[in-house]
N, C-alpha and C positions, 0 to 999 in steps of 0.2 A: 504493500500500500504506500509506504514511504517513497519507493522508487517512482511510482506513478505521480505522487505529489511533486517530487523534485522535477520530473519530466514536464508536468503542467506548468510549474513555476518557471522553468527554463523557456518554455514556449511563450508564456506571457511576457517574460522579460524581452525575448527576441522581438515580439510584436511591438512592445512599447518603444523599443529602439529602432526597429526596422520600419515600422509604419510611417513615422515621421520622415525617415530618409527616403522611403518610396514616394511619399507625398511630394518631397522636394524634387525628386527626379521627374515626376509627372508635371509639376509646376514649371520646371525648366523646359521640358518638351513642349508643353502648351505655349510657353512664352516664345520659344524659337519658331513654332508654327505660326503664331500670330504675326511675328516680324516678317516672316516669309510671305504670308498672305497679303500683307500691306503693299507689297511691290506691285500688285495688280489694282490698287485703289487709285482712281484718277485724281482725287483731291488731297489725300494725306498719305504720307509715308512714315513708317516707324523705323527708327534706327536704334539698335541696342548699343548703349555706351558701356554697360558692364552687367554681369550676372554672377553673383557669388553664392554658391549653394553650400549650406551647412547641414548639420544633422537635424536640428530643431527649427531652423529658420533660414531664409534666403533673402538676399538683398539684390535689387536690380535698379538700373537707371535707363530710362528710355527717352529719346527725343522724338516728338511727333512733329514732323516737318510739314508745313502747309505748302502744297505744290500747285493748287488751283489758283490761277492768276487773279480771278475776280476776288476770291476770298483773301488772297495775299494783299492786294491793294487796299481792301477794306480794313484789314488788321493793321497794316503799316500806318494808314491814315489815323486810326483811332489809338493804337497801342504802341506803334513804333517797331523797330527791329534791333537786333543786337549788333555788336561791333563788327561781326562777320557778315552782316546782311541777311542772316537767317530769320525766318518767321515761324514760330511754332511753340510747343509746350514742352517743358521739361518735367518728367514724371519720375518720382522716387517711389519704388515699390518695397514694401516689407511684408514678407510672407511667413506666417507662423504655421509650421507644418502640422501641429496638433498632436493629440487632441487638445482643444483649447477650452478653457473654462472662463466664463465672463459673467458679470452681473447685468441684468436687464432692467432693473428698477422694480421688477415683480418677483425677483428671486435669482437663482443661478441657472445658467444654461450651458450646454456643451455643444461644441462644433468640431467637425473633423479637421478644418483648417480655417485660417483667417488671413486676409490680406488687406493692407492699407496702402493707398496710393495718394501721394501728395503731389499736386499739380501746380506748377508755376509757369507764368509766361516768360519767355526768354528775352523780351524786349524791355524798354524803360518802364512800361506799365507794371512789370513784375516787381519794381522797386517802389511802388507808390503806396505801400501799406503803412507808411510812416515809420518804418524801421530805421533806427539811427545807424545800424550796422551796414546798411546799403545792400544787404543780401536780398535776393528775390524772395518775396513772400509767397506763400501758397495761395493760389486763387481758389482751388477746390481741394477737398479731402474726401476720398471715397473709401468706405470701409465695407469689405465684402466678407461674408461668412458662409462657408460651405458646410452643410450639415450631413449627418451620416446617411440620411435617406436620399441624398443627392440634391435636395432643395438648396436655394441660396437666398440670402438677404443682402441687399446692397443699400448702404446709407450714404447720402451725399450732403456735404456741408460746404457752403461757400462764404467767403467774407465779402465785405463791401469792396467793389472794384471801381476805380476812377479811371476813365479813359478820355483822352482829349487831344485836340489838335488846335491849330490856329483858327480853325473855322467852327469847331463845335466841341462840347464836352458831354460826356455821358457818365452817370453814376448808376451802377447796378447794385442794388441792396442785397443783403444776405439771403441765401436760399437754404432750406432744409427739406430733404425728401428721403423716403424709404421705399424700396421696392423688394418684392419677394417673388421668386419663380420656382417651379418644380425642376426636377432633374432633366426633363425632356424639353424644357422651355415651351410648354404648351399652356402654362398658366402664368398670369402676371397680376399681382396686386400692388397697389402703391398709394401713398398719400404724401402730400407735400405742402409747404408754406413758403411763399416768396414775398419778401417785404416790398418788392417793386423796383422801379427805376425812374430816373429823370434824365432827359436829354434835351439840350438847348443849343442854339447856334447864334451867331453874331447878328442875325436878322431879327432877333426877338421872338423866334418861333420856339415853342417848348412842348414837349410831350412827357407826361408823367403817368405812372400807374402805381397803385398801392394795394397792399394786403391781398395777394392772390393765393387762393387755396384750391387744391384739387384732390380727388380721390378716384381710384379706378379699381375695377375687379373684372379681369378679362380672361377668357379662355380661347384657345386657338381651335377652330374647326376647319380642317383642311388647311388652306393658306390664309384664312380670314381671322382676325381678332374680333371677338364678339363678347359683349357683356355690358357693364355699366360704367359710366363716366360722370363725375360730378365736378363742376368748375364754378367757383364764384370769386368775385372781385369787388373790393370796396369801391374803388373809383378809378377812372382813367380820364385824363384831360389833354386836349389839344388846344393850344392857344397861339395867337400871333397878334401883332399890333392892330390888325383889322378885324379879327373874329376870334371866337372861342367856342369850344364844345366840351361838355363834361358829362360823363355817364357815371351814375352811381348805382350801387346795388345790383351789378350784373350777375346773373346766375344761369348756368346751362346744365341741364340734366339729359342724359342719353342712355337708352337701354336697347340692346340688340340681341337677337338669338336666331338660331336656325332650326328648322323642323322638317320632318317627313323624309321619305326616301329621295325626293327630288331636291332636298337641301335648299328650301326656300327661306330667304332671310327676311325678317321683319324688324323694324326699328321704331322707337318712339322717342321724341325729343321735346323738351320744354325750354324755352328761352324767356327770361323775364328781366326787367329792369325796374328799379325804384324811381329813377329820375334821369331825364335827358335834358340838359340845359344848354342853350345857346346864349349869345350876347344879349338877345332881346326876348327870348321866350323860354318857358319851362314846360316840359312834357313829362308824363308818367303819373302813375305806374303804367307798365305795359307788359304784354306777354304774347307768346306764340306757342301753340301746341300742334305738333306735326307727327303723323304716323305714316310709315311706308311699309307695305307688306307685299309678299309674293314676288320677291326678287331672287332669281336663281344665283346661288353662291358661285357656280362655275363661271358665270359671266363676270361677276365681281372680281373673282380671282384672276381672270385674264386681264381685266382692266388694271388691277394692281401690278401684274407682271409687266404690262406695257409701260406703265409709269416708272417702275423700278429700273427697267432696262434703259429708258431714256435718261433718268437721273444719274445713272452710272456711266453715262457717256462723258468723255473728257469735255471740259468747259468750252473749247472753241466750237465743238459740234453739238453741244447740248441743246441749244435753242432749236436747231433743225430737227434733232431727234424728238424733242417734245412736240413740235408741230406734226411730225410724221405719226407719232403715237396718238395724237388727238384725232387725226384723220382715220386711223385704223380703229380707234375706239368707237367712232360713229357706226362702223360696221357691226358692232356688238349690240346696237340699240334694239333691233328686232328681237334678239334673244332675251335682252333685259325685260322687254315688255310682254313676252309671249306667255307667261305663266299666270296671267290674271292680276297684273299689278294694280295696287290701289294706293293713291297718294291723297291723304286726308289731312288738310289743315283745319282742324276742328275749331280753332279760335285764333284770331288775330286781333289784338286790342291795344289801344294806346289812348290814354287820357290826354287831351290837348287843351290849350286855353280857350278854344272855341267850342269844345264839346268832345265826345268820345268818337274815335275812329274804331269801327268794328267790321271785321271781315271773316269770311270762311271760304274754303275751297275743297272740293272733292273731285278727283279724277280717277276713273277706273276703266279697265279693259277686261273682257272675258279671256279665258285661256284660249290661245290661238296658235296656229302654225306660224313660226317666225317668218317664213317666206311670204305668207299672205299679208303680213303687216307692211310689206314694201308696196302693196297696192293701195294708193292713197284713197280712192273712192271706197274701198272696202274698209280701210282703217277709220274713215269718217263715220261709216255706218255703225260701228261697234263702240265708239267712244261714248262714255257716260260722264257728263260734267254737271256739277251743281256748285255754283259759286255766287257770292254776293258781297256787297259792302255798303257801308254808310259812312259818309265823309262830311264833317262840318264845312259848309260853304266858306266861312271866313278864312279857312286855311288855304284856299285857292287864290293865287294872285289875281288881281283885277284884270290884267291883260290876258291871262290864260282863260279866265272866266268868259271874257267876251269873244276871244278868237276860237277857243276849242270847246268849252263846256256849253255855251249857249246853243250852238248848232245841235249838239247831242240832246239837249233838253227839248228843243223844238221838234226833233224827230222821235222823241220818246225813249231814246236809249238811256237817258238819265231822268230821274224824277227829283223834284225839289219838295221836301216835306218838312215844314217848320224850320227852314234854314239848313237842312241836311240833304246832301246829295246821296241818292240811293240807286242801286242797280241790282237786279236779280238776273243771273245768267244761267241758262240751262242748255244742255245739248243731248239730244236723243235721236236715234235713227238718222244721223247725218244732218240734222237740222239744229242750227244754233239760234236761240232766242234770247233777247235782252229785254227785260220788262215785258215779256210776252210778245215782243215784236221780232219777226224773223230778220236775222242779219246775214247777208250773203257772205259765203266763205270764198277765199281766193282759188281753191281747187275743187 
């Protein structure tokens, strides 16, 4: 019995020493693979400055070089470049091979490995953290924890960043975010808090945003990320010597899912604001509720693939690639519409100084053969449309009222009811009516 205990003790000791060493070997292999893969990236290239592997921890330094010309020019203008003319980020990695024990605020947790990445800009902006030493301060700190089930948690922290040139200055406030994913990268959860940013130029133009929060819970179905997203923002302001615009209490909610053997995607979105203010008027509150159902996932996946392919094209040819992808995407339109798509804007509302603007919109098609949807007369005959709106007349400029609105009122396509412009729009069997009056279609 004692021999077996000694044998088990020896195996346990070997695992305790060997597991961290094996983790270090895997970390270095992954690191080298990542560096090699970056050679094919059009915008960024990774250069390994060093990698020191130990038994219980490893150290590495990476330079992320910006090679995209457009991005380089933008960074040089805002953040500068180093004495050698390089533009990029310097990343210091520290990898604890594990097992790792750490506190969570709710107790003690264990992880298989942990890595921290301290990221600094290599130009003058890296020295703008107020450090008397003159050494580049970390712009970001990323803390990654790999658990025994293969899941990962990534925490991101950033400090206040000041970037400027002779023409403009930008201050980016601190960011804090946490993301969790499973071992197969098919699940993603996250939440974050960004204090905002302020950007202004010598012409008196200013953009500012404050207190931005987000939360997401997503799963991957095929090549689509579906789930819930919540985004809210305290305020965003655009101002210049001539005008100003401020949005307060912006909130966006989105939920999406896939169902059935045909993998049809449905989504529901809500957008709301507490107030929208210009130099002369205040609007709000307001909201929009939108649902889209019966969209084939395969067509959406092909759209995403087209966009990704275009975006991965080197910058000199990227604009042409995006135009070509847009043209090709139009060819997917019949497939997108063929499974009985429904677009339902249940509510569109905005309180205004002249009264409430209210609208709704519902568009649907029956399930059809994609090829038949290329036949315009047939497409017209199957469209079902129900829409309407009411708009306070004081919101319409006087010149527009005389030149455009008055003729529509005379023909009955608009109605005036107590100082409110109203329209009811219907389409059935290929016939479009506005306020019960037939309106000719171009095709």
